[in-house]
MILUMGU-227120 format. One record per residue (C-alpha): residue number from 1; x negated, y, z. Coordinates in Angstrom, 2 decimals. Each point is the difference from the previous one (the first is absolute). Last residue first. Layout:
 num    east   north      up
 NUM       X       Y       Z
...
% end
This chain:
 num    east   north      up
 508 -121.48  136.53   82.47
 507    0.37   -3.77   -0.24
 506   -1.91   -0.71   -3.24
 505    0.18   -3.74   -0.73
 504    2.30    0.29   -3.01
 503   -2.51    2.22   -1.79
 502   -2.70   -2.63    0.49
 501    2.26   -2.77   -1.34
 500    0.76    2.15   -3.05
 499   -3.74    0.56   -0.48
 498   -0.65   -3.75    0.06
 497    2.56   -0.65   -2.75
 496   -1.01    3.09   -2.01
 495   -3.61   -1.16   -0.44
 494    0.75   -2.83   -2.48
 493   -3.04   -0.35   -2.29
 492   -2.53    1.47    2.44
 491    1.63   -1.85    2.87
 490   -0.43   -3.26   -1.92
 489   -3.63    0.69   -0.97
 488   -1.14    0.94    3.51
 487    2.06   -2.85    1.48
 486   -1.49   -2.63   -2.34
 485   -3.52    1.14    0.82
 484    0.76    0.02    3.74
 483    1.40   -3.54   -0.15
 482   -3.08   -1.30   -1.84
 481   -2.53    1.83    2.17
 480    1.74   -1.16    3.18
 479    0.07   -3.59   -1.26
 478   -3.73    0.14   -0.78
 477   -0.58    1.29    3.51
 476    1.85   -2.93    1.51
 475   -1.74   -2.58   -2.20
 474   -3.51    1.33    0.58
 473   -1.97    0.45   -3.24
 472   -3.50    0.83    1.27
 471   -1.39    2.13   -2.83
 470   -2.92   -1.44   -2.01
 469   -3.35    1.59    0.78
 468   -1.70    2.75   -2.05
 467   -3.45   -1.08   -1.24
 466    0.93    0.24   -3.70
 465    1.14    3.60    0.36
 464    1.70    1.52   -3.03
 463    1.74    3.31   -0.52
 462    2.88    0.97   -2.31
 461    3.01   -1.90    1.35
 460   -0.26   -0.09    3.79
 459   -2.14    3.10    0.48
 458    2.18    2.00   -2.43
 457    3.10   -1.02    1.96
 456   -1.56    1.22    3.26
 455   -0.95    3.30   -1.64
 454    3.61    0.36   -1.16
 453    1.09    0.58    3.60
 452   -2.92    2.35    0.71
 451    0.62    2.22   -3.01
 450    3.82    0.00    0.00
 449    0.02    1.55    3.46
 448   -0.87    3.44   -1.37
 447    3.09   -0.14   -2.26
 446    2.13   -0.80    3.04
 445   -1.37    3.05    1.83
 444    0.92    2.18   -2.99
 443    3.51   -1.51    0.00
 442    0.30    0.76    3.73
 441   -1.13    3.57   -0.66
 440    2.73    0.42   -2.63
 439    2.61   -1.46    2.36
 438   -1.14    2.24    2.86
 437    0.41    3.04   -2.27
 436    3.46   -0.98   -1.31
 435    1.62   -0.10    3.43
 434    3.41    1.27   -1.18
 433    2.12   -2.40    2.05
 432    0.79   -2.16   -3.04
 431   -3.71    0.08   -0.89
 430   -0.90   -1.62    3.33
 429    2.54   -2.84   -0.36
 428   -1.22   -0.60   -3.58
 427   -3.62   -0.15    1.18
 426    0.86   -2.64    2.59
 425    2.06   -2.02   -2.48
 424   -2.77    0.15   -2.61
 423   -2.72   -0.96    2.50
 422    1.69   -3.28    0.87
 421    1.05   -0.42   -3.63
 420   -3.61   -0.02   -1.14
 419   -1.07   -2.34    2.81
 418    2.57   -2.58   -1.13
 417   -1.74   -0.36   -3.36
 416    1.36    1.33   -3.29
 415   -1.86    2.32    0.03
 414   -3.37    0.83    1.58
 413    0.09    1.29    3.57
 412   -3.60   -0.44    1.13
 411    1.12   -2.55    2.57
 410    1.80   -1.83   -2.82
 409   -3.09    0.09   -2.22
 408   -2.08   -1.47    2.83
 407    2.54   -2.65    0.95
 406    0.32   -1.22   -3.60
 405   -3.77   -0.08   -0.43
 404   -0.31   -2.05    3.19
 403    2.53   -2.50   -1.36
 402   -1.77   -0.31   -3.34
 401   -3.39   -0.45    1.68
 400    1.39   -2.52    2.47
 399    1.56   -2.11   -2.79
 398   -3.01    0.26   -2.33
 397   -2.28   -1.50    2.67
 396   -3.67   -0.39   -0.91
 395    0.27    1.70   -3.40
 394    2.13    2.97    1.13
 393   -2.12    0.22    3.17
 392   -2.96    1.20   -2.06
 391   -1.08    2.57    2.56
 390    2.37   -0.06    2.97
 389   -2.80   -0.56    2.52
 388   -1.43    3.36   -1.15
 387    2.95    1.74    1.70
 386   -1.66   -0.82    3.29
 385    2.11   -1.85    2.55
 384   -2.70   -2.25    1.46
 383   -2.72    2.58   -0.59
 382   -0.41    0.69    3.73
 381   -0.21   -3.66    0.85
 380    1.83   -3.09   -1.23
 379    2.36   -0.33   -2.94
 378    3.56    0.95   -0.84
 377    1.46   -0.95   -3.37
 376    2.97   -1.90    1.47
 375    0.70    2.81    2.49
 374   -0.37    2.69   -2.69
 373    2.58   -1.85   -2.12
 372    2.37   -0.15    2.98
 371   -0.71    3.68    0.69
 370    1.24    0.95   -3.47
 369    3.12   -2.17    0.26
 368    1.00    1.24    3.46
 367   -0.68    3.54   -1.15
 366    2.15    0.00   -3.12
 365    2.80   -2.03    1.60
 364    0.33    2.21    3.08
 363   -0.49    3.19   -2.02
 362    3.20   -0.86   -1.89
 361    2.01   -0.31    3.21
 360   -1.70    3.12    1.35
 359    0.92    1.95   -3.14
 358    3.65   -1.07    0.12
 357    0.37    0.92    3.67
 356   -1.70    3.36   -0.58
 355    2.25    0.64   -3.02
 354    3.07   -0.62    2.18
 353   -1.25    2.69    2.40
 352   -0.52    2.45   -2.87
 351    3.46   -0.68   -1.41
 350    1.49    0.58    3.45
 349   -1.63    3.43    0.07
 348   -2.73    1.80    1.98
 347   -2.10    0.35   -3.19
 346   -3.14    0.23    2.16
 345    0.70   -3.43    1.53
 344    0.02   -1.64   -3.44
 343   -3.20    1.84   -0.93
 342   -1.61   -1.64    3.04
 341    0.03   -3.29   -1.88
 340   -2.38    1.40   -2.62
 339   -2.39    1.15    2.72
 338    0.11   -3.41    1.65
 337   -0.91   -1.38   -3.43
 336   -3.18    2.09    0.02
 335   -1.11   -1.39    3.36
 334    0.76   -3.51   -1.21
 333   -2.27    0.56   -3.00
 332   -2.66    1.15    2.45
 331    0.34   -3.34    1.78
 330    0.20   -1.87   -3.32
 329   -3.40    1.43   -0.93
 328   -1.39   -0.85    3.42
 327    1.23   -3.59   -0.37
 326   -1.39   -0.19   -3.53
 325   -3.49    1.17    1.02
 324   -1.60    2.07   -2.76
 323    1.72    3.22    1.06
 322   -0.68    3.33   -1.74
 321    3.31    0.26   -1.87
 320    1.97   -0.76    3.19
 319   -1.00    3.40    1.44
 318    1.79    1.85   -2.82
 317    3.18   -2.07    0.35
 316    0.26    0.49    3.75
 315   -0.99    3.68   -0.07
 314    2.53    0.91   -2.70
 313    2.97   -1.94    1.36
 312   -0.65    0.88    3.63
 311   -0.54    3.69   -0.72
 310    3.25    0.23   -1.96
 309    2.03   -1.84    2.65
 308   -1.48    1.98    2.90
 307    0.76    3.28   -1.77
 306    3.63   -0.93   -0.64
 305    0.31   -1.40    3.53
 304   -0.98    3.40    1.38
 303    2.24    1.88   -2.44
 302    2.94   -2.31    0.94
 301   -0.50    0.45    3.76
 300    1.15    3.55    0.58
 299    2.73    0.44   -2.61
 298    1.26   -3.45    1.01
 297    0.86    1.09    3.54
 296    3.68   -0.95   -0.25
 295   -0.93   -3.49   -1.23
 294   -2.00   -0.46    3.21
 293    1.62   -2.93    1.80
 292    1.62   -2.00   -2.80
 291   -2.08    0.45   -3.17
 290   -3.29    0.79    1.73
 289    0.28   -2.57    2.76
 288    1.68   -2.77   -1.96
 287   -2.33    0.29   -2.99
 286   -3.06    0.06    2.26
 285    1.33   -3.11    1.80
 284    0.32   -2.01   -3.21
 283   -3.29    1.41   -1.31
 282   -1.71   -1.44    3.07
 281    1.38   -3.51   -0.48
 280   -0.65   -0.17   -3.75
 279   -3.48    1.53    0.21
 278   -1.07   -2.48    2.67
 277    1.38   -2.94   -2.00
 276   -1.72    0.96   -3.26
 275   -3.75    0.49    0.50
 274    0.07   -1.56    3.45
 273    0.84   -3.45   -1.35
 272   -2.69    0.21   -2.69
 271   -2.65    1.05    2.51
 270    1.11   -2.74    2.39
 269   -0.35   -2.68   -2.70
 268   -3.40    1.51   -1.04
 267   -1.52   -0.26    3.47
 266   -0.79    3.53    1.22
 265   -3.27    1.68   -0.97
 264    0.98    1.49   -3.35
 263    3.49    1.11    1.04
 262   -1.32    1.61    3.18
 261   -2.79    1.85   -1.81
 260    2.28    1.15   -2.84
 259    2.84    1.14    2.34
 258   -1.74    1.90    2.80
 257   -0.37    3.19   -2.07
 256    3.72    0.27   -0.72
 255    1.26    2.68    2.39
 254   -0.79    2.91   -2.35
 253    1.71   -1.28   -2.16
 252    2.80   -2.49    0.69
 251   -1.08   -3.43    1.16
 250    3.41   -1.51    0.87
 249   -0.74   -0.39    3.71
 248   -1.88    3.30    0.18
 247    2.95    1.90   -1.45
 246    2.16   -1.29    2.88
 245   -2.15    1.76    2.59
 244   -0.26    3.16   -2.11
 243    3.79    0.00   -0.50
 242    0.50   -0.20    3.76
 241   -2.31    2.94    0.54
 240    1.86    2.17   -2.52
 239    3.43   -0.94    1.33
 238   -1.11    0.72    3.55
 237   -1.23    3.45   -1.00
 236    3.33    0.81   -1.67
 235    2.03   -1.46    2.89
 234   -2.00    1.90    2.61
 233    0.33    3.27   -1.94
 232    3.79   -0.04    0.06
 231    2.78   -1.08   -2.33
 230    1.96   -1.59    2.84
 229    1.27    3.46    0.97
 228    2.02    0.08   -3.25
 227    2.27   -2.81    1.31
 226    2.22   -1.75   -2.54
 225   -2.42   -1.14   -2.72
 224   -3.00   -0.47    2.28
 223    2.18   -1.88    2.47
 222    1.43   -2.31   -2.66
 221   -3.45   -0.81   -1.41
 220   -1.38   -0.78    3.45
 219    3.02   -2.26    0.61
 218   -0.86   -2.21   -2.97
 217   -3.60   -0.54    1.15
 216    0.73   -0.53    3.71
 215   -2.83    1.52    2.05
 214    2.10    2.70    1.65
 213   -0.28    3.43    1.67
 212   -0.84    1.84   -3.23
 211   -3.12    1.98    0.86
 210   -1.42   -2.21    2.75
 209    0.89   -3.14   -1.95
 208   -1.72    1.39   -3.11
 207   -3.03    0.90    2.14
 206   -0.19   -3.54    1.38
 205    0.25   -1.46   -3.49
 204   -2.92    2.16   -1.14
 203   -2.06   -1.19    2.96
 202    0.92   -3.59   -0.90
 201   -1.31    0.46   -3.54
 200   -3.22    1.78    0.96
 199   -0.81   -2.77    2.49
 198    0.85   -2.65   -2.59
 197   -2.35    1.66   -2.50
 196   -2.84   -0.06    2.55
 195    0.65   -3.68    0.73
 194    0.03   -0.77   -3.72
 193   -3.32    1.79   -0.55
 192   -1.65   -2.00    2.76
 191    1.64   -3.34   -0.76
 190   -0.38    0.18   -3.78
 189   -3.65    0.94    0.27
 188   -0.69   -2.73    2.57
 187    1.81   -2.72   -1.96
 186   -1.63    0.83   -3.33
 185   -3.47    0.32    1.52
 184    0.35   -3.42    1.59
 183    1.22   -1.44   -3.30
 182   -2.90    1.57   -1.88
 181   -2.52   -1.34    2.53
 180    1.42   -3.51   -0.16
 179    0.26    0.00   -3.79
 178   -3.62    1.23   -0.28
 177   -1.21   -2.87    2.14
 176   -1.21    0.55    3.55
 175   -3.30   -1.55    0.97
 174    0.56   -2.48    2.78
 173   -0.48    0.88    3.67
 172   -2.70   -2.15    1.58
 171   -1.96    2.58    1.99
 170    2.96    1.89    1.38
 169    1.79   -3.27    0.88
 168    2.17   -2.24   -2.16
 167    2.87   -2.01    1.47
 166    2.89    1.64   -1.90
 165   -0.34   -2.37   -2.94
 164   -1.55    2.44   -2.49
 163    1.79    2.62   -2.06
 162    3.62    0.98   -0.41
 161    0.47    3.40   -1.64
 160    2.18   -1.33   -2.81
 159    3.11    0.63    2.13
 158   -0.83    3.66    0.50
 157    2.82    1.33   -2.17
 156    2.37   -2.39    1.80
 155   -0.74    1.66    3.33
 154    0.84    3.54   -1.12
 153    2.93   -1.45   -1.95
 152    1.66   -1.34    3.15
 151   -0.50    3.34    1.77
 150    1.61    1.81   -2.95
 149    2.99   -2.35   -0.26
 148    1.12    0.48    3.59
 147   -1.16    3.62    0.10
 146    2.33    1.03   -2.79
 145    2.91   -1.90    1.52
 144   -0.49    1.72    3.37
 143   -0.36    3.44   -1.63
 142    3.09   -0.34   -2.19
 141    2.05   -1.41    2.86
 140   -0.83    3.10    2.02
 139    0.85    2.23   -2.96
 138    3.45   -1.60   -0.21
 137    1.85   -1.62   -2.88
 136   -2.64   -2.59   -0.85
 135    1.08   -2.60   -2.54
 134   -3.03    0.34   -2.30
 133   -2.21    0.08    3.10
 132    1.59   -3.20    1.32
 131   -0.98   -1.79   -3.20
 130   -3.53    1.39    0.12
 129   -0.45   -1.10    3.62
 128    1.34   -3.47   -0.81
 127   -2.47   -0.35   -2.88
 126   -2.87    1.07    2.27
 125    1.08   -2.59    2.55
 124    0.13   -2.65   -2.74
 123   -3.57    0.75   -1.08
 122   -1.16    0.06    3.62
 121    1.48   -3.45    0.56
 120   -1.51   -1.31   -3.23
 119   -3.50    1.11    0.95
 118    0.45   -1.01    3.65
 117    0.78   -3.55   -1.06
 116   -3.35   -0.22   -1.81
 115   -2.01    1.05    3.04
 114   -2.55   -2.82   -0.14
 113   -1.65    1.26   -3.15
 112   -2.37   -2.55   -1.54
 111    2.32   -0.72   -2.96
 110    0.40    3.65   -0.88
 109    3.20    1.85    0.79
 108    0.27    0.94   -2.81
 107   -1.12   -2.06   -3.03
 106    2.92   -2.27   -0.93
 105    1.94    2.27    2.37
 104    0.40    2.42   -2.91
 103    3.35   -1.62   -0.74
 102    1.28    1.46    3.27
 101   -1.85    3.30   -0.48
 100    1.70    0.40   -3.42
  99    3.47   -1.23    0.93
  98    0.38    2.86    2.49
  97    0.61    2.34   -2.96
  96    3.45   -1.56   -0.47
  95    0.84    0.59    3.67
  94   -1.01    3.67   -0.22
  93    1.95    0.60   -3.22
  92    3.09   -1.71    1.43
  91   -0.29    2.17    3.12
  90   -0.03    3.13   -2.15
  89    3.26   -1.06   -1.61
  88    1.53   -0.91    3.37
  87   -0.77    3.48    1.35
  86    1.84    1.67   -2.88
  85    2.77   -2.59    0.06
  84    1.04    1.17    3.45
  83   -0.60   -0.78    3.67
  82   -1.41    2.95    1.93
  81   -1.79   -0.52    3.32
  80   -0.21    1.97    3.24
  79    3.37    1.56   -0.77
  78    1.78   -1.50    2.99
  77   -1.10   -3.54   -0.87
  76    1.32    0.23   -3.55
  75    0.69    2.99   -2.23
  74    1.00   -0.77   -3.61
  73    3.61    1.21    0.28
  72    1.87   -1.18   -3.09
  71    0.54    2.54   -2.81
  70    0.44   -2.57   -2.76
  69   -1.79    2.09   -2.64
  68   -2.79    1.51    2.13
  67   -0.94   -3.52    1.01
  66    0.67   -2.29    2.96
  65   -1.08   -3.67   -0.25
  64    2.71   -2.52   -0.88
  63   -1.69   -1.52   -3.08
  62   -3.63    0.52    1.04
  61    0.23   -2.11    3.17
  60   -0.27   -3.21   -2.03
  59   -3.08    1.33   -1.82
  58   -1.62    0.83    3.34
  57    0.85   -3.52    1.21
  56   -1.81   -1.47   -3.03
  55   -3.12    2.13    0.59
  54   -0.09   -0.83    3.72
  53    0.23   -3.72   -0.82
  52   -2.81    0.33   -2.57
  51   -2.24    1.90    2.44
  50    0.54   -2.67    2.65
  49   -0.58   -2.87   -2.44
  48   -3.13    1.63   -1.42
  47   -1.36    0.42    3.52
  46    0.75   -3.64    0.76
  45   -1.77   -1.05   -3.22
  44   -2.97    2.26    0.73
  43   -0.45   -1.41    3.50
  42    0.10   -3.60   -1.15
  41   -2.47    0.36   -2.88
  40   -2.23    2.47    1.86
  39   -0.53   -2.42    2.86
  38    0.46    0.58    3.74
  37    2.64   -2.73    0.24
  36   -2.46   -2.80    0.84
  35   -1.78    2.27    2.48
  34    3.10    0.80    2.02
  33   -0.16    3.55    1.37
  32    0.75    1.35   -3.47
  31    3.56   -1.27    0.32
  30    0.64    2.55    2.76
  29   -1.06    2.95   -2.15
  28    1.82   -1.54   -2.95
  27    3.25   -0.13    1.95
  26   -0.37    3.62    1.10
  25   -0.47    1.17   -3.61
  24    2.92   -2.11   -1.24
  23    2.25    1.57    2.62
  22   -1.13    3.50   -1.02
  21    0.72   -0.67   -3.68
  20    3.38   -1.59    0.74
  19    0.86    2.83    2.37
  18   -0.79    2.58   -2.70
  17    2.25   -1.83   -2.46
  16    2.81   -0.14    2.60
  15   -0.04    3.74    0.58
  14    3.39    0.55   -1.61
  13    1.35   -3.16    1.66
  12   -0.52    1.58    3.40
  11    2.37    2.87   -0.73
  10    0.11    1.70    3.38
   9    2.40    2.78   -1.02
   8    2.74   -0.78    2.55
   7   -2.33   -0.51    2.96
   6   -0.56    3.70    0.59
   5   -2.18    0.22    3.09
   4    0.87    2.64    2.56
   3   -2.32    2.17    2.09
   2    1.82    2.41    2.25
   1   -1.55    3.43    0.54
% end
């Protein structure tokens, strides 16, 4: 068998944003070797420049990118990657979310950390992995991209686990702080459960290859449609295992148990970044796989995803009620929102896919704003993110209290905020396909969520705590809160503009 490389579809410009991110990461790794450059101020500015350049180039590529309307071939690099507006949209979400850990460098890495350059390098490597995942057109590329960002996040979750100088002996080891122990626990739990999920995922991919004879996502769909022998037991089992592996990454029930502990123990900038960027990248590949490769098998997988969506919404919102730690509460909130997003996959329609894009764009602003407030309110120790720290915030900082209230009501889905229209478009797509039951259950889950979202508002406006400290008003975080607040209101008032962009990005 002759091996030939197709040079005609090597569109290097299409992966220019990913190259910019990777090049910036390698530069920072080298710059960190010089002590005078190993400073948060320099490293964060270079990182911001790289992310900004990648964001601008992604916008430039948007105009000529293939869509379902123009009919251009999206395959590049022999089908290993797919260049279209769908992938570019998810990449914009990931790059925008990267602003949080960059502005969070006022606290992480800490001043006594020597490995500051590694923090920003790992952050950029995780961003590159997510961007490649959104563009993946082959199961092999999917796995490599997934591992690239997962391994980076395993390390970043443990970045608060530094203790001592490295010269201590068994008898002189310092007592570990709560933050150190929590960060260590976060990294170990994420690593162990993530490695197991990756093993399940790659085993599922292997079975799909054995049953279909290919790992190319678009070709799998063609073979299943044209060749009845491709609809065999290996493909069905492989599909189930692969979904389980991907379900772990987006915290679907029952693969969600790692989420609250990891989110609580990881540095807050990394927690915030994971809460949106990971979901965006993985939902991009889930949409491609189920809508492109296995659309013919929808009668098999839709009931499974239906059940997973309902369980995730109900369990996530119910568990969040009992949380006093804001990061754990937002973790369970994120679990529930993954269930809402899965409704778009269940519909198996272009409208459903566009609704996912719209919802993730809205979720970006809601979460980045909420976590920015949490970051500025954060204290030391186990009670550092307790909801009790928000008592009387309306008097200490009316701006933060008003912004946090806006994010909470938007996450709960109150009109006329952006969060309301995010859920409305998803529910409308489901009702159009006759999925009335899942819509009713999603509304019930949303009603449950009202309690713990409004609880934060009650703490800020109707409770007093004279001993509560003033929030640390970092300039970057304040800017994120301001922009996010404006975006949540603007999208809520003019939702059709963003939804039209989402519809225009669907390539299927």
